[in-house]
C-alpha positions as CSV (number, residue, x, y, z in Angstrom):
1,M,26.6,-41.3,-11.4
2,K,27.0,-40.4,-7.8
3,L,23.9,-39.4,-7.5
4,K,22.4,-42.6,-9.1
5,L,24.6,-44.7,-6.6
6,A,23.3,-42.7,-3.8
7,V,19.6,-43.1,-4.5
8,L,20.4,-47.0,-5.2
9,Y,22.2,-47.2,-1.9
10,F,19.1,-45.6,-0.1
11,I,16.4,-47.7,-1.7
12,A,18.4,-51.0,-1.0
13,G,18.7,-49.8,2.8
14,T,15.1,-49.1,3.0
15,V,14.4,-52.5,1.6
16,S,16.9,-54.2,3.9
17,A,15.0,-52.5,7.0
18,S,11.6,-53.7,5.7
19,F,12.9,-57.3,5.1
20,F,14.6,-57.7,8.5
21,L,12.0,-56.2,10.4
22,C,9.3,-58.2,8.6
23,I,11.4,-61.3,9.6
24,G,12.0,-59.9,13.3
25,G,8.0,-59.4,13.7
26,R,7.2,-62.8,12.7
27,I,9.7,-64.4,14.9
28,A,8.3,-62.1,17.9
29,Q,5.1,-63.3,17.2
30,N,5.9,-67.1,16.6
31,E,5.1,-67.2,13.2
32,D,6.6,-68.9,10.5
33,W,9.3,-66.3,8.9
34,I,10.1,-68.2,5.9
35,R,6.7,-69.2,4.5
36,G,4.5,-66.9,6.4
37,R,2.6,-64.2,4.8
38,S,2.8,-60.1,6.0
39,R,-0.4,-59.5,7.8
40,C,-2.2,-56.6,9.3
41,D,-2.0,-56.8,13.0
42,V,-5.5,-55.9,13.5
43,C,-7.7,-57.8,11.0
44,R,-4.9,-60.2,10.0
45,H,-5.6,-59.6,6.3
46,P,-2.6,-60.6,3.9
47,L,-1.0,-57.6,2.8
48,G,-0.1,-57.7,-1.0
49,V,2.9,-56.1,-2.9
50,R,1.5,-52.6,-3.0
51,D,0.9,-52.6,0.8
52,L,4.6,-53.5,1.3
53,I,6.6,-50.9,-0.6
54,P,9.1,-49.5,1.7
55,L,8.4,-45.9,2.8
56,V,6.0,-45.3,-0.1
57,S,3.1,-47.5,0.8
58,W,2.9,-46.0,4.3
59,I,2.5,-42.7,2.8
60,L,0.0,-43.6,0.3
61,L,-2.0,-45.4,2.5
62,K,-1.6,-42.3,5.0
63,G,-0.6,-44.6,7.8
64,R,-4.0,-46.7,7.8
65,C,-4.4,-50.4,6.8
66,R,-6.1,-50.5,3.2
67,Y,-8.7,-53.2,4.3
68,C,-9.7,-52.2,8.0
69,K,-8.4,-48.6,8.2
70,A,-6.6,-49.3,11.3
71,K,-3.6,-47.3,12.4
72,I,-0.1,-48.3,11.1
73,S,2.6,-47.6,13.2
74,V,5.1,-45.0,12.1
75,S,8.1,-46.6,13.8
76,C,8.7,-49.1,10.9
77,W,8.6,-46.2,8.4
78,I,11.2,-44.3,10.6
79,F,13.4,-47.3,10.5
80,E,13.2,-47.9,6.8
81,L,14.1,-44.1,6.6
82,L,17.0,-44.3,9.1
83,L,18.4,-47.2,7.3
84,G,18.1,-45.7,3.9
85,I,20.0,-42.6,5.2
86,G,22.5,-44.9,7.1
87,S,23.5,-46.5,3.8
88,V,24.0,-43.5,1.9
89,L,26.4,-42.5,4.9
90,A,28.1,-45.8,4.3
91,L,28.7,-45.1,0.9
92,Q,30.2,-41.7,1.6
93,V,32.4,-43.5,4.2
94,Y,33.6,-46.7,2.9
95,G,32.8,-46.0,-1.1
96,P,30.8,-48.4,-3.2
97,G,31.7,-52.1,-2.4
98,M,31.9,-54.9,0.2
99,E,32.4,-52.5,3.2
100,S,29.6,-50.5,2.6
101,L,27.3,-53.5,1.8
102,R,28.4,-55.2,4.7
103,W,27.2,-52.2,6.9
104,M,23.7,-52.3,5.1
105,V,23.2,-56.0,5.8
106,L,24.5,-56.0,9.4
107,S,22.3,-52.9,10.2
108,G,19.2,-55.0,8.7
109,L,20.1,-57.9,10.9
110,L,20.7,-55.8,14.0
111,L,17.4,-53.9,13.5
112,G,15.4,-57.3,13.0
113,L,16.8,-58.7,16.2
114,S,16.3,-55.6,18.0
115,A,12.6,-55.8,17.3
116,V,12.6,-59.5,18.7
117,D,14.3,-58.2,21.8
118,L,11.9,-55.3,22.3
119,K,9.2,-57.8,22.4
120,R,10.2,-60.9,24.1
121,Y,13.7,-59.6,25.9
122,E,15.6,-62.4,23.9
123,I,17.8,-62.4,20.9
124,P,17.4,-65.5,18.8
125,D,20.5,-67.7,18.0
126,G,19.5,-67.5,14.2
127,F,20.4,-63.8,13.8
128,I,23.9,-64.1,15.6
129,L,24.7,-67.2,13.4
130,A,23.7,-65.2,10.5
131,G,25.8,-62.2,11.4
132,I,28.9,-64.5,12.0
133,L,28.4,-66.3,8.6
134,F,28.3,-63.1,6.8
135,W,31.2,-61.8,8.5
136,L,33.1,-64.9,7.5
137,V,31.8,-64.5,3.9
138,T,33.1,-61.0,3.8
139,V,36.4,-61.3,5.4
140,P,38.2,-62.2,2.5
141,F,37.1,-58.8,0.8
142,A,38.3,-56.6,3.5
143,K,40.5,-53.7,2.5
144,E,43.1,-54.4,5.4
145,G,43.5,-58.1,3.9
146,P,41.9,-61.1,4.9
147,A,44.6,-62.3,7.7
148,D,44.7,-59.1,9.5
149,A,40.6,-58.7,9.2
150,L,40.3,-62.3,10.6
151,R,42.7,-61.6,13.5
152,Q,41.3,-58.1,14.4
153,G,37.8,-59.6,14.2
154,L,38.4,-62.4,16.5
155,L,40.4,-60.3,18.9
156,G,37.7,-57.5,19.1
157,G,34.9,-60.3,19.7
158,V,36.5,-62.0,22.3
159,L,37.9,-59.2,24.1
160,I,34.5,-57.4,24.0
161,A,32.2,-60.2,24.9
162,G,34.3,-61.8,27.4
163,G,35.4,-58.5,29.1
164,M,31.7,-57.6,29.5
165,L,30.7,-61.3,30.8
166,G,33.5,-60.9,33.4
167,T,32.1,-57.4,34.2
168,A,28.6,-58.5,34.4
169,G,29.3,-61.8,36.4
170,L,31.1,-59.5,39.0
171,M,28.2,-57.1,39.3
172,E,25.8,-60.2,39.7
173,L,27.8,-61.2,42.6
174,L,27.9,-57.9,44.2
175,T,24.1,-56.9,43.6
176,G,22.5,-60.3,43.3
177,R,20.7,-59.5,40.2
178,E,21.1,-60.4,36.6
179,C,23.1,-57.8,34.8
180,L,23.5,-59.2,31.2
181,G,21.5,-61.7,29.3
182,G,23.2,-64.6,27.4
183,G,22.0,-63.2,24.1
184,D,23.6,-59.9,24.8
185,V,26.8,-61.4,25.4
186,K,26.7,-63.6,22.0
187,L,25.6,-60.2,20.2
188,L,28.8,-58.3,21.5
189,F,31.0,-61.4,20.2
190,M,29.1,-61.2,17.0
191,T,29.3,-57.4,16.6
192,G,32.9,-57.3,17.8
193,L,33.9,-59.3,14.8
194,Y,33.0,-56.5,12.5
195,L,34.5,-53.7,14.9
196,G,37.7,-55.0,16.1
197,P,39.0,-54.0,19.5
198,A,39.4,-50.3,19.3
199,C,35.9,-49.4,17.4
200,G,34.2,-52.4,19.7
201,F,35.2,-50.7,22.9
202,F,33.8,-47.5,21.6
203,S,30.5,-49.0,20.7
204,L,30.5,-50.9,24.1
205,I,30.7,-47.3,26.0
206,L,28.1,-45.9,23.7
207,S,25.6,-48.7,24.1
208,C,26.0,-48.4,28.0
209,L,25.5,-44.8,27.9
210,S,22.3,-44.6,25.8
211,G,21.0,-47.7,27.7
212,T,21.7,-46.1,31.2
213,V,20.2,-42.8,29.6
214,F,17.1,-44.4,28.5
215,A,16.5,-46.6,31.5
216,A,16.7,-43.2,33.5
217,V,14.7,-41.2,31.4
218,S,11.8,-43.9,31.3
219,G,12.1,-45.2,34.8
220,R,12.3,-48.6,33.8
221,S,14.3,-51.1,36.0
222,K,14.5,-53.7,33.1
223,I,15.3,-52.7,29.5
224,P,16.2,-55.0,26.5
225,F,20.2,-54.4,25.8
226,G,20.0,-55.6,22.1
227,P,18.7,-52.4,20.7
228,F,21.1,-50.1,22.1
229,I,24.1,-52.4,21.6
230,S,22.7,-52.4,17.8
231,F,22.4,-48.7,17.6
232,A,25.9,-48.0,19.0
233,V,27.4,-50.8,16.5
234,C,25.7,-48.9,13.5
235,V,27.2,-45.6,14.5
236,S,30.5,-47.1,15.5
237,L,30.7,-48.4,11.9
238,L,30.4,-45.0,10.6
239,F,32.2,-42.7,13.0
240,G,33.9,-45.2,15.2
241,R,37.5,-44.9,13.8
242,Q,37.5,-41.2,14.0
243,A,36.1,-41.0,17.3
244,V,38.9,-43.6,18.4
245,L,41.5,-41.4,16.8
246,W,40.1,-38.4,18.5
247,Y,39.9,-39.7,21.9
248,S,43.6,-41.3,21.6
249,S,44.9,-38.0,20.7
250,F,44.4,-36.9,24.3
251,L,46.0,-40.2,25.9
252,L,49.1,-40.0,23.8
């Protein structure tokens, strides 16, 4: 039964990744994400069901379009695999139920908005609103109780987003350069609802570190911050509590 459940979560995770990547890709290209058809990026031929099976289609097609034989980027396949594995990890951390489902859906949303941010340096408000609404829907099912989950979530969202906004404002005054976009602040608020203050602070540190390392290695002066926030949030939801307990033991 445990193996069957793990397989189910893995498949659901890959489907979630494929779905939200598709939405993000259409928004990034200014296409209708509700009624639009998935198409090859090169020949623009509409893709059928057998072209869109997560993980499987890319392997069977040997990484090429069925119609024009153009190469298909492996990045989507990798993200589908990662979200599938992450969903199984969420199952192990939280067990079957709302908490693991929450991780899977939120991770998919973060993946979709990251796809847009990477191409357009902006985070659509629709993803932020969807994340907030999904949090509100799942609050009544929180293990710690709805009242405590609501209080900790709002505290996390306000403290993390507000603190980062104040810090970015100070840095802009000192340097004369924009350090943080409005979409990033909204994203920090939305994800802070899920993380709470402690794990939210851990996630903020991790996102800043990963973004700084990437900027240093790539040599880019401007990077989209959304993907690094998203990465840090996914990791923090899985391992943040253990990390907070670990570094808190050195302070107490």
